[in-house]
N, C-alpha and C positions, 0 to 999 in steps of 0.2 A: 504494499499500498503506500501511496505517496503522499510525501506532507508537503506542507507550505514553505519549507524550509529547503526542498527539494523542485519547488515549481519552475517549471522553465515555458518560454514563451515559444510555440512549434508553428513554424511558418512551412513546412512540408510535410506533406501527408502521404503516405502509402496507400498505393492503388486498392482499396479493402473498404468496403462500405460500413457506414454506421447504421444498424439496425433501427427501424423505426420504434421497435419494442423497447429496445435499449434507451434511446433517446426520449421517447414517452416517460420511462420509469423515471428517468431523471429528471425530466422537468417537472413531473408529479412531485418528488420528491423534495426540488428546488420551491417548490410553493409553500412548505412548511417555514421559510424563513421568516424576517420579523414586517410588518406592514402596517401602512398607518389604518387605525381604524377598523383593522380586518376587510380592508374592502379590495386590495390585490389588486392596486391601480396599475397594472402593466399588461401588454400583449407582447407575445413573440409570433414572429413572422419566420417560417422554416423555409429556406429555399435548398432546394435538392437539384434543380434541373438544369442543364448549361445554359440555357436562354437566359433566364432570368439572372445566373452569375455574371453572366455576359452585360448584361443591362446594368447590374449594380456594380459593377467593378469601376466603372468612371468616375462615382459619387465616391469611392475608396482610392483616389488619385493610380487606378489601375494596378493598385498591388497584386503581385501574383497569386498570392494566396486565394484571393476572394474567386479567381476561377478554377483554382486547382484542388482547394479543399471540398470534401464530400458535402459538406453542409454549412450554410452560411445562416447562421441566426440573429435577426435584429430583433433587438427587444427595444420596445416604445413605452414611454409613460402614456398611458390610457385612462382618461375619465371621461370618454365616449360612452363603454360600455356602462358604468355605475351609473352618467346623467339619463341614458336611456331606461336604465332599470327602475329609477327615482320616477320617470316620467311615467312608467308601465303601471307603477302603483300610487299616484295619485298623489305625487311628491315632487316638489317644483325644486330641481337642483341649480346651485350657485357655484359651480366650479370651472366657467371662463373667465380664469382671473391669473396671475402669474403666482399666486401663492400653492393655488392648486395645482400648476404645474410642478412646481418645486417639491411637493407631496409626491406626484405619481412619479417625477423623475428618482426619486430616493426611493421610492419603491421597487421602481425597474433596476438601478444599480445595484441596490440589496438583493435583491432575486438573481441578478446576473452574475456576482460573486459566489452566491451559495452553489448555484450549479456548474460552476468552474470550480469549485472544490469538489463538488461530486464527482465530475469529468475526470478530474486528478485521481480520484480513488479508483475507478475504472481505468485507468491508463489510457484515455482520449488525450489527445493532442490539441490545445487550441491558442488563437493569437486573439486577443481585445485590439480592435479597431478604434482609437481615438478620434478617427477622420469621421465617423457617422456626425459630429454636430458641426463639421465643417461646410458641408455641402449637405443639408438635411432636405431641401426642396426636390432634389433630384430622387433620394431615396424615397419621399411620401407622394410623388408621382409614381413611380415605377410600381411601388407594393400596393399603390391605391387605398392611402391611408387616409379618413377620413376626418373633419374637424376634429380636435380635443383630444389627436393621438400623435404624439412626437415620437421621432427615434431618438433614443438618448445612447444606446450601444449596440456594436455589433461583435460577434464570434464567427472565426471561422473554425471549423470543428472537423477532425479526421484523427486517425491512428499515426501517432508518429511515424515518419521517416527521416529524424536526424535526431541527434544529443546533443544541442549546443550547450556552451557553458553556462553556469549560472550568472545571472548581472549582478553588479554589485547592488549595494544598500546604504545608505547612511545609517549611521549605530544610534542607539537608541535613546540615547542621550541628547540627540540633535534635535527629536522633534517631540518628546516628552517633557511636560514643563508642571511641575508641582506648586499646586494650589493656586499659583496665577502665573500667566505668562511672561516669561522672562527673556526681554529683547536681546540679540546677539551682539556680541562685540568682535572685533576684528579677528582675534586670535582665537575666538570659537568659531569661526568658519573657517579659518587654516587647519584646526585642527578635526572638523567634521568633514570637510573635504579633501583631506588630504589623499587619503587612500582613492579616491576615485578621481583625482588630476594626475596621478601618480601610474596608474593603470597604464600598462604600453598601448593598448588599443586607442584609449583615449588620448595619450600623446601623439601618437600617431596621427590621431585625426585631426588634431590641433595643426600638426606639421604640413598635413598636405591639402589644408585649408587656408593656410598662411596667414593664421590668426596666433594674440599672445597668449592667450588664456582658455581653458574649457568652456568657462561662461560664454565667451563670445559666439562659442559655437550655436550655442542654443538663443542668444539675442540676435545674431547676424544673421544666422543661418536658416537654423531649425523653425524657430518660432517667433517671430520677427513682429516688430509694432506694427508695420503697415499691415501683414497678413492676419494678425490679432484684429486689429480695427474693422478691416472689410469682413471678416468671416463671423465679426460680433454684430454687426449691423446685418448680415444675411440670417445670423441666427434669430435676431428678433424681429426680422420682418417675417419670416417663417413661423414664430411662435405668435404674432398678430393675425396671419392667414390662418393658421390651426387654433385660433380662438381662445389664445391664453393671453393674450393681451387686446383686450377690446379695448381701452383708453390710452392711447399711447400718442395723439396726434399732438399733444405739448413737448413731446422730445422727438419729433420729425421724424418719427417712424410710418 
């Protein structure tokens, strides 16, 4: 049985099917995770067909594993189902707002993590795609998501065909604060990031990109202000179109 201490991101998959029975069992077990008000504010779209994977790939910047994995799971924050239930039971829902999106997104991400843990125990490999919220309208259109449904996470899933090394992690003391938040000093940053910055692959990455520090790789290349601002605008616009931001004219959305 795998543990979180040996968890690895898998991007290459064996030519072997993941049975519907196994996947359904894991998704059923994952539904025992925490959920706000016991409402289970999430939905999962299962993609197996080659045609649909090819349609989804551009929304994830054509990362190869989207087409190559046996299964792609798109996990959505979903207040559509709960709202419709309310209407069917003579109740008036009030979930077309940002707070409701946050609650549903939290539910969806908790479900996603629990599902990942269960897949680890079965020996399945997966890759969590952060690109889901970068171009969400493409995913919404492809998967025909109605209002009050918003994609928040994507997993490519299959049996591993690689054995990558463990990625580095910051030490416990870098992110745990006792009683109150204690802000960082320069010496703290030096201590906490020393191992990450001195890894050979990271030093090489800095060198080939002609940067001075690893931090510049993140700020200047991977997650730039320009891209963050553009994708933030797209995300807010999509949330409005999906019905989670009905009163946003005052901020220009």
